[in-house]
C-alpha positions as CSV (number, residue, x, y, z in Angstrom):
1,X,0.0,0.0,0.0
2,X,1.2,3.5,-0.9
3,X,1.2,5.8,2.1
4,X,0.6,9.5,1.3
5,X,1.1,12.3,3.7
6,X,-1.8,14.8,3.1
7,X,0.0,17.6,4.9
8,X,2.9,17.5,2.4
9,X,3.8,20.7,0.7
10,X,0.7,23.0,0.3
11,X,-1.3,20.3,2.1
12,X,-4.6,20.9,0.2
13,X,-7.2,18.8,-1.5
14,X,-5.2,18.3,-4.7
15,X,-3.1,15.7,-2.9
16,X,-6.3,13.7,-2.3
17,X,-7.5,14.1,-5.9
18,X,-4.2,13.2,-7.5
19,X,-3.6,10.2,-5.2
20,X,-7.0,8.5,-5.7
21,X,-6.9,9.3,-9.4
22,X,-3.5,7.6,-9.8
23,X,-4.4,4.8,-7.4
24,X,-7.4,4.0,-9.6
25,X,-5.3,4.1,-12.8
26,X,-2.4,2.1,-11.5
27,X,-4.5,-0.3,-9.5
28,X,-2.4,0.4,-6.4
29,X,-4.2,0.8,-3.0
30,X,-3.2,3.9,-1.0
31,X,-3.7,5.4,2.4
32,X,-3.9,9.2,2.7
33,X,-3.4,10.7,6.2
34,X,-3.7,14.3,7.5
35,X,-6.0,15.2,4.6
36,X,-6.0,18.9,4.0
37,X,-3.9,19.7,7.1
38,X,-2.7,22.7,5.3
39,X,-6.2,24.3,5.4
40,X,-7.9,26.0,8.3
41,X,-10.9,23.5,7.9
42,X,-9.0,20.2,7.6
43,X,-10.6,17.0,6.4
44,X,-12.7,16.1,3.3
45,X,-15.5,18.5,2.4
46,X,-18.4,17.9,0.0
47,X,-16.5,18.4,-3.2
48,X,-13.5,16.3,-2.1
49,X,-15.9,13.5,-1.0
50,X,-17.7,13.6,-4.3
51,X,-14.4,13.4,-6.2
52,X,-13.4,10.4,-4.2
53,X,-16.8,8.7,-4.5
54,X,-16.8,9.3,-8.3
55,X,-13.3,7.8,-8.8
56,X,-14.3,4.9,-6.5
57,X,-17.4,4.3,-8.7
58,X,-15.2,4.3,-11.8
59,X,-13.0,1.5,-10.4
60,X,-15.4,-0.3,-8.0
61,X,-13.0,0.7,-5.1
62,X,-13.5,-0.3,-1.5
63,X,-12.8,2.6,0.9
64,X,-12.4,3.2,4.6
65,X,-12.9,6.7,5.9
66,X,-14.8,8.1,3.0
67,X,-17.0,10.4,5.1
68,X,-17.3,14.2,5.4
69,X,-14.5,15.8,7.5
70,X,-12.5,12.6,7.6
71,X,-8.7,13.3,7.7
72,X,-7.8,9.7,6.7
73,X,-8.8,7.6,3.7
74,X,-7.9,4.1,2.6
75,X,-8.6,3.5,-1.1
76,X,-8.6,0.0,-2.6
77,X,-9.2,0.2,-6.3
78,X,-10.4,-2.7,-8.5
79,X,-10.8,-2.8,-12.3
80,X,-11.6,0.3,-14.2
81,X,-15.0,0.3,-16.0
82,X,-16.4,2.1,-19.0
83,X,-19.8,3.4,-19.8
84,X,-21.8,6.2,-18.1
85,X,-20.8,7.8,-14.8
86,X,-23.2,10.2,-13.1
87,X,-21.7,12.5,-10.4
88,X,-23.8,14.8,-8.2
89,X,-22.4,17.7,-6.2
90,X,-25.0,18.9,-3.6
91,X,-23.1,22.2,-2.9
92,X,-21.3,24.8,-4.9
93,X,-18.1,22.7,-4.9
94,X,-16.0,23.0,-8.0
95,X,-16.9,20.9,-11.0
96,X,-13.4,21.3,-12.3
97,X,-11.8,19.9,-9.1
98,X,-14.0,16.8,-9.2
99,X,-13.1,16.3,-12.8
100,X,-9.4,16.8,-12.0
101,X,-9.5,13.5,-10.1
102,X,-11.7,11.6,-12.5
103,X,-9.9,12.4,-15.7
104,X,-6.7,10.8,-14.7
105,X,-8.0,7.2,-14.6
106,X,-10.5,8.0,-17.3
107,X,-7.6,8.2,-19.8
108,X,-7.3,4.4,-19.6
109,X,-10.9,3.6,-20.2
110,X,-13.9,5.0,-22.2
111,X,-16.4,6.8,-20.0
112,X,-19.1,9.4,-20.3
113,X,-19.1,11.6,-17.2
114,X,-22.1,13.8,-16.3
115,X,-21.6,16.2,-13.4
116,X,-24.8,17.8,-12.0
117,X,-24.6,20.4,-9.3
118,X,-21.5,22.3,-8.2
119,X,-20.0,25.5,-9.6
120,X,-18.3,26.0,-13.0
121,X,-16.9,29.3,-11.6
122,X,-15.8,29.9,-8.0
123,X,-12.9,31.0,-5.8
124,X,-9.7,28.9,-5.5
125,X,-10.5,26.7,-8.4
126,X,-10.0,26.9,-12.2
127,X,-13.3,27.4,-14.0
128,X,-14.6,24.6,-16.2
129,X,-14.0,27.0,-19.1
130,X,-10.2,26.9,-18.2
131,X,-10.3,23.1,-18.4
132,X,-12.2,22.9,-21.7
133,X,-10.4,25.7,-23.5
134,X,-6.8,25.3,-22.2
135,X,-6.2,22.0,-20.5
136,X,-8.2,19.8,-22.9
137,X,-6.4,21.1,-26.1
138,X,-3.0,20.5,-24.4
139,X,-4.1,17.0,-23.4
140,X,-5.3,16.4,-27.0
141,X,-1.7,17.3,-28.1
142,X,-0.6,14.4,-25.9
143,X,-3.1,12.0,-27.4
144,X,-5.9,12.2,-24.8
145,X,-9.2,12.7,-26.6
146,X,-11.9,14.5,-24.6
147,X,-15.3,15.9,-25.7
148,X,-17.4,18.1,-23.6
149,X,-20.8,19.8,-23.4
150,X,-21.4,22.6,-20.9
151,X,-25.1,22.5,-20.5
152,X,-25.4,25.0,-17.6
153,X,-23.1,27.1,-15.5
154,X,-23.2,27.2,-11.7
155,X,-22.0,29.9,-9.2
156,X,-21.4,30.1,-5.5
157,X,-23.3,29.7,-3.2
158,X,-25.9,27.4,-4.8
159,X,-24.1,25.7,-7.7
160,X,-26.5,23.9,-10.0
161,X,-24.1,23.3,-12.9
162,X,-24.6,20.6,-15.5
163,X,-21.6,19.4,-17.5
164,X,-20.8,16.4,-19.7
165,X,-17.3,15.1,-20.5
166,X,-16.6,12.1,-22.6
167,X,-13.1,10.7,-22.0
168,X,-11.7,8.2,-24.5
169,X,-9.1,5.5,-23.8
170,X,-5.8,7.0,-24.9
171,X,-2.1,6.3,-25.3
172,X,-0.3,9.4,-24.1
173,X,2.8,10.8,-25.7
174,X,5.3,13.3,-24.2
175,X,4.5,17.0,-24.3
176,X,7.3,19.4,-25.2
177,X,6.4,23.1,-24.8
178,X,9.4,25.4,-24.2
179,X,8.5,28.0,-26.9
180,X,5.2,29.7,-27.5
181,X,5.5,30.6,-31.2
182,X,3.5,33.5,-32.5
183,X,0.0,34.3,-31.3
184,X,-2.7,32.9,-33.7
185,X,-5.8,34.2,-31.8
186,X,-7.1,35.4,-28.5
187,X,-10.5,34.2,-27.5
188,X,-12.7,34.3,-24.4
189,X,-16.0,33.6,-22.8
190,X,-17.8,36.2,-20.5
191,X,-20.7,34.6,-18.7
192,X,-23.2,36.0,-16.2
193,X,-26.5,35.0,-14.6
194,X,-29.7,36.0,-16.4
195,X,-30.6,38.3,-13.5
196,X,-27.5,40.4,-14.3
197,X,-28.5,41.0,-18.0
198,X,-30.1,44.3,-17.4
199,X,-26.8,45.6,-16.0
200,X,-25.0,44.2,-19.1
201,X,-22.4,42.5,-16.8
202,X,-21.2,39.9,-19.4
203,X,-20.8,42.6,-22.1
204,X,-19.0,45.0,-19.8
205,X,-16.6,42.3,-18.7
206,X,-15.9,41.4,-22.3
207,X,-15.6,45.0,-23.5
208,X,-13.0,45.9,-20.8
209,X,-11.1,42.7,-21.7
210,X,-11.0,43.4,-25.4
211,X,-9.7,46.9,-24.8
212,X,-6.8,45.7,-22.6
213,X,-6.0,42.9,-24.9
214,X,-5.9,45.1,-28.0
215,X,-3.6,47.5,-26.2
216,X,-1.1,44.8,-25.3
217,X,-1.4,42.2,-28.1
218,X,-2.6,44.5,-30.9
219,X,-5.3,42.0,-31.9
220,X,-9.1,42.0,-31.7
221,X,-10.0,39.3,-29.2
222,X,-13.1,37.1,-29.9
223,X,-15.0,37.1,-26.6
224,X,-18.5,35.8,-26.4
225,X,-21.0,37.4,-23.9
226,X,-23.5,34.9,-22.5
227,X,-26.3,34.8,-19.9
228,X,-27.7,31.7,-18.2
229,X,-30.6,31.1,-15.9
230,X,-28.6,30.0,-12.9
231,X,-29.7,29.2,-9.3
232,X,-28.0,32.3,-7.9
233,X,-26.3,35.5,-9.3
234,X,-22.7,35.3,-10.5
235,X,-20.3,36.0,-13.3
236,X,-16.9,35.2,-14.6
237,X,-14.7,35.5,-17.6
238,X,-12.1,33.1,-19.2
239,X,-9.5,34.2,-21.8
240,X,-7.2,32.0,-23.7
241,X,-4.3,32.8,-26.1
242,X,-3.8,30.3,-28.9
243,X,-0.3,30.3,-30.2
244,X,1.6,28.0,-32.7
245,X,2.8,25.7,-29.9
246,X,0.5,26.1,-26.9
247,X,-2.7,27.6,-25.3
248,X,-2.3,29.9,-22.3
249,X,-5.3,30.8,-20.2
250,X,-6.4,33.2,-17.4
251,X,-9.7,33.9,-15.7
252,X,-11.4,36.3,-13.2
253,X,-14.5,36.0,-11.1
254,X,-17.2,38.6,-10.6
255,X,-18.1,39.5,-7.0
256,X,-20.6,41.7,-5.2
257,X,-19.6,45.3,-5.3
258,X,-16.8,44.6,-7.9
259,X,-17.4,46.5,-11.1
260,X,-17.5,44.4,-14.3
261,X,-14.9,46.6,-15.9
262,X,-12.6,45.7,-13.0
263,X,-13.2,42.0,-13.6
264,X,-12.3,42.5,-17.3
265,X,-9.1,44.4,-16.4
266,X,-8.1,41.7,-13.9
267,X,-8.3,38.9,-16.4
268,X,-6.3,40.8,-19.0
269,X,-3.5,41.5,-16.5
270,X,-3.5,37.9,-15.5
271,X,-3.2,36.6,-19.1
272,X,-0.4,39.1,-19.9
273,X,1.6,37.9,-16.8
274,X,1.1,34.2,-17.8
275,X,2.0,35.0,-21.4
276,X,5.1,37.0,-20.6
277,X,6.6,34.5,-18.1
278,X,6.0,31.1,-19.7
279,X,4.5,28.8,-22.3
280,X,2.0,27.1,-20.0
281,X,0.1,29.0,-17.3
282,X,0.7,27.9,-13.8
283,X,-2.8,26.6,-13.1
284,X,-2.6,24.3,-16.2
285,X,1.0,23.2,-15.5
286,X,0.0,21.6,-12.1
287,X,-2.8,19.7,-13.8
288,X,-0.5,18.4,-16.6
289,X,1.9,16.8,-14.1
290,X,0.2,13.4,-13.8
291,X,-0.2,13.1,-17.6
292,X,3.4,13.9,-18.2
293,X,4.3,11.0,-15.9
294,X,1.8,8.7,-17.7
295,X,3.5,9.6,-21.0
296,X,6.8,8.8,-19.5
297,X,8.4,12.1,-20.2
298,X,8.1,15.7,-21.5
299,X,9.0,19.2,-20.5
300,X,7.1,22.5,-20.2
301,X,8.1,26.0,-19.4
302,X,5.6,27.4,-16.9
303,X,5.0,31.0,-15.8
304,X,5.6,30.1,-12.1
305,X,6.5,27.0,-10.2
306,X,3.8,27.0,-7.5
307,X,3.4,24.9,-4.4
308,X,0.6,23.0,-6.2
309,X,3.1,22.0,-8.9
310,X,5.7,20.9,-6.5
311,X,3.2,18.9,-4.4
312,X,1.6,17.3,-7.4
313,X,5.0,16.2,-8.7
314,X,5.9,14.7,-5.4
315,X,2.6,12.7,-5.2
316,X,2.8,11.6,-8.8
317,X,6.3,10.2,-8.2
318,X,4.9,7.9,-5.5
319,X,2.7,6.1,-8.0
320,X,4.7,6.1,-11.3
321,X,8.4,5.4,-12.1
322,X,9.3,9.0,-13.0
323,X,11.2,11.9,-11.5
324,X,10.4,15.6,-12.1
325,X,13.4,17.9,-12.6
326,X,12.7,21.6,-12.0
327,X,15.2,24.2,-13.3
328,X,13.9,27.7,-12.8
329,X,10.5,27.6,-14.5
330,X,11.3,24.6,-16.7
331,X,9.6,21.3,-15.5
332,X,11.0,18.1,-17.0
333,X,9.7,14.6,-16.5
334,X,12.1,11.7,-16.9
335,X,11.9,8.0,-16.3
336,X,13.3,7.0,-12.9
């Protein structure tokens, strides 16, 4: 059994998600202790529990300690299955974070995932738009085929999202992104609840973003403005720069008393910082770590080596025969 210290590094829920995802894929049982000890409210919360339960369902795993607020989990995976996999999140927990755990083992089977409930935009988690428009294209470059259908967005505090992702069994190949190449297009999606349409929140976020992007990149960004009938008010915006060799993304979240123009300006500043400092944005880089290991190699130049990246590399090394070498902002995966 592989023993995982949940307090290692940044000590967050990512350790749990990566560990159970890789355990399911490699068919190796694991025990995770001190779950989320790096957070003020330690233990598994709803979104963590739903991620664990979803992965368990995918591989018919037996578990000990899979209850809310538990700080210890034993995970005994069996054979991966294919077909349909329904997942329900009863809170505004992140859809993206649940998928982060599920998509690792799903790369070795053929499964149609449907997540109902939860949030597609929220604090401390990449929006589903970031996954679909940035992570998925890069995984596709590695040979991992994914199709998605965003049926409905969800925002904090009620959630209510509805998302489908079809993951196909894939043979991964190494990713090598150390140069961006020229910018081909800059795109985006500005979304808000229907209740905010009168205030033109989606359009104002998009307009401010277009203005800032044109000033820096000199291109007219294609940003859609959309409204959805969500369970509670909310807004967000996702941008992505498509270049010859990569896709770089950034996002911002609307909040009460924050002007839409401020949100649009924030996302532009974030994208520029990611673009100037690397070829893969820092939030995507940490999610690519397990897939680089599964491919048996590769290297990426990220904008920043975060605690999440270092922690994910450490956890991944416990399950697969690889080592991650980090030199400045260059992350290289090699066979151990």
